[in-house]
N, C-alpha and C positions, 0 to 999 in steps of 0.2 A: 502546480496549483498551490504552492506553499505561500500563504499570505504573510508578508513581513510585518514587523512593528511599524505603526504609523498609518496603515491603511484603514484601520477600524477605530472608531471612537470608544471611549471607556464603557459606555452603556452596552454597545453591541458586543464588545470583547467579554464583558462580564456575563452577559446573557448566554453567549455561546460557551463560555467556560463552565457555567453552571449546568447547561444542558449536556455538555460532553462529560463532565464529572459524573452526573447521574447515569448517563448511558454507559460509561466505562464501569461504574460501580455495579450496574445491573449485569453487564457482560461478565464481570469477574464472578458475580454470584451464580450466574447460569453456568459458567465454565466450571466452577467448583462442583456444581450439582451433576453436570453431564459429562465432563471430560474424563475419559478413561486414562489411567496411568500409561497405558501402551501408546497413547497418542501424544504424550507430553513432548517427546523429542521432535515430533513433526511441527510443533509450534515454533521451536527454535530454528528449525530448517526453513520453515516458511518465512519467518522474519528475516533471516539472512538472505534468502533469495530475493524477497521484495526490496530490501534495502539496496542490494547490489543492482537489481533491475531498474530501480528508480534513478540510478546514476546514469543510465544509458538513454539519454535524450535522443529521440529520433526525429528527423525533419518531417514536417507535414506540408506546409505551403506558405508562401508569402514571407519567407524568412522566419518562420515560427517552428518551434519544436514541441514535442510532448514526451511524456514518460509514463511508464506503468504506474497505476495506483495500487492495484493488487488486492483490493478489498473483496471483489467478487470471486477472484481466483481462490483466495484463502478460504472464503466462506463455503465454496463448493467442496473443497477438500476437507475442511475441519468444522464447518458450521458457523453460523453468524456470530455467536458470542466469542468464539475463539478468534474469528477474524477481527473483531473490534480490539481484542487484546493484542493481537499480533501487529496490526497496523498502528495502533497507539504506541506500542513499544518502538516501532520504527520512527515515528514522528517525534517522539520524546528524545531519542538519541540524536536525530537530525537537528533538532532545535538546540539542545544544550551542549552538544559536542561540536557541531559544525555550523551553528547559527543559520541553519537552513529552515526558514520559517520563524516568525517572531515569537517571543515568549508570551506577549500579551495576546497574540493571535493563535496560540497553541490550541485553545478550546475550539476555535472556529475550524482550524485545520483538522483536528481529530473528528469533529462532527462531519465535515465535508467528505473526508477520505476514508475514515474508519467506520463511522456510523452509516453514512449514505452508501459508501462503497461496499461495506460488508453486509449490513442488515438489509437495506433496500435492494441492493444488488442480489442478495440471496432470495428475497421475496419474489423479485421479478423472475429470477431463474426458476424457482419452484413453480411459479404460476405458468410459465411457458412450458416447463417440462411436463406438467399435468395435461397440457393441451396437445402434446406431441405423442407419438406412439409409445406405449408403455412396455415394450419388450425389454426384459431385464438386461439384454446384451446390446441394446441399441445405443452404441457409442455416439453415432452421428447426432441423435436427438439430444444427448447430453451436451455435446460440444456446441451444437447450434444454440441451445438454450443459454449456455454459459456465455457464449460470444455476444448474443443479443443483450443479455443482462449486464455484461461488462460495459457495453456501449451505452446502454441506458443509464447506468449508475454514474458513468463519467460525465455525461451531459447533465444529469440531475445535480451532481456535485458542483458543476460550474454554475448552474442556476442559483443554488444556495449561496455560492461565493458571491455572485453578482448581487443577490439580495442583501448580503451582509455589507458589501461596499456601498450600496445605495442607502441602507439604513444608517450608515455612518456619515452620510453626506459627502462621501468621497467622490462619487460620480452619479449621474442621473441613472435611474433604474432602467429605462428603456435602452439607453446606450450600453450600459453594462450587460444587460441581458443579451442583446443582439451580438455584441462582441464576444462575450464569454461562451455563450451557447454555440455560436457559429463556429468558432475555432475548435471547441471541444467536440463538436460533431465529427470533425476530422481526426482529432486525437483519439476519440473513442473507438475509431476503426482499428487503430494500432492496439489499443487496450483489449479489444475483443479478439483480435488475431493472436496476440501474445497469450491471452488467457486460454484460448482453445488449443494452441500449440503446447502449452505447458501441461494441460490436462490430458492431451493426447499422449504426451510422453509418459505421464504417470500411468495411464491406462495400458500402454504398451509394455511397461516394465513391471509395474506393481498394481494390477487392477484391483486387488483387495483393498487398497487404500481409498478406492471410490465405492466402498461397500454400501455407504449410505445412499448410493445411486442404484443399489441392488445388483451390482456386478457379482458374478459368481465367485465365492470364496472356497477354493478347493484345498489350498495349502496356505499355511501361515508361515511366512518366511521372516528371517531376521531383518530388523530395520537397520542394523549396523552398516551394511554396505551402502544402502541408500543414503544414510546420514553422511557417510564419508564422501561418497561421490558428489552428493548434493552440496555439501559445504565446499568441496574443492571447486566445483563449477561456480558457485557463488563468489568465492574468493577470486577466481580467475576473471570473472566478469568485472568485479570491482577493481582489481589491480591492473589487468592488462587490456580490457576493452573500454572501460570508462574514460581513459585518457583520449579516446578517439570519438567520443560521443559528440553529437551536434552541439555547437556553441551558440546556436540561435536561441533567442529568448523563448521561454515556454509560453503557454497560452495566456496566463495571468500577466506575465511581464510584458508581453506584446500588447495586450489590452491596455495596460498602464501607460505604455509609451504612446500608443495611438490616441488615447483619450486624455493624455496630458495630466495624469496624476501620479506618475512614477516618482516625482520629487517628494511625494508625501512619505515615502519609505524612510525609516530611521536607518541611517547608514552604519552606525556603530551598534553592535549587539548590546541590548539592555543588560544582559548577563554575559560576562566574558566567556567566550567559547574557546576551548583549548586548540581546536583546529578549524577556526572560522574559514568559510569558503573552501573547505576540503583541501587545505594547503599544509597538511602535516609534513614537516620536514622540508618545507619549501626553500629554506636557507641552504640546504645541501643537495637538493635534488631539483632537476628541471621541473617546471610548473606542472606539466602533464603527469609526470611520474609521482610527484608529490600528491597529486589527486588520487592516483592509484593506491599509494600507501595508505592515505587517509581512508579510502574506500574499504581496503582490506581490514583496517582496524575497526571501522564502523560495522562491518559485516560480522566480525567476531563479537563485538559488544552487543549487538542486537540479538545474535544467536544465544548468547549467555543470558541476557536479560529476559528474553521470552521463555527460554527453557526453565530458568529458575522460578520465574513467575508462575508458570504452569505447574511446576513441581510443588511449589508452595500451596497452590490451590488444591491439588489432589491429596497432599499430605502424605504422599508415598514416594518411594524411590522410583523414578520412571524406568520402565522396562524397555529394552531395545531388542528383545528377542522375538517380538511378534509385531505384526502390522495390522491386525484385524481391528475393525471399528464396529461400534454398535450401529 
């Protein structure tokens, strides 16, 4: 759902840029107030995982693919303000390092995927969770709420994307809404399943990291093994699995092709990207493996960016010897 340069007019791009800047500023302020130093490493790991997972396009239907957004997943683990910071870090690296999403459309992309995915997804999750059984160890209710919220946030993000396209005069509102919402209802199923699976894995290995869901905290364990294994898994996904991801166009690209506005995209990055189209080392590596190397580099970059952003916010050296959360 990464909007490229050329799809939005100047007024829409500026408006979304302003809204996203304000949202990100508020998220940074809230993260500074609420983020515990013990949770700082988790922002880096979450960013690395989301970046790697977004490279793994999965087929849905009709020659269309989708990929994880990750906003709701991150919000359930770390809270909505941290989710906005994490997903924004991913989108900024994708934009400026890989030309994935336009520079002028960065504000719209942050709003759609970080703000809607993280904040609105979290609000939906909390609302559903309050309506479901409140047993502190009811993992099923937590996973169900997260899965539904992830689906809803994906569809809502597509609706906002359609509205931005329509406001820019790129395509008629009704056509954009039907096409974008329709395909993202399918993509949202994948988003929900991946979100639930990732949270289930966390609950099985480190349930104390879901402490804000009132899981029992009996022992505080070192975060170091989780960070090591999580980063290894993220790097493996980016380097060895992403070359085999679906090559079908994603929901936005398919909509642009079907509604005949794909040609509006600016083909050359407005700001030169060092590894445009994830082809780092393409001159010496086969195309698929060049993508894997680029993915590994991007995974490390977003890990470091999110970690040090969170560290700067807390003003303290992040501890990795405990995993408890408030």
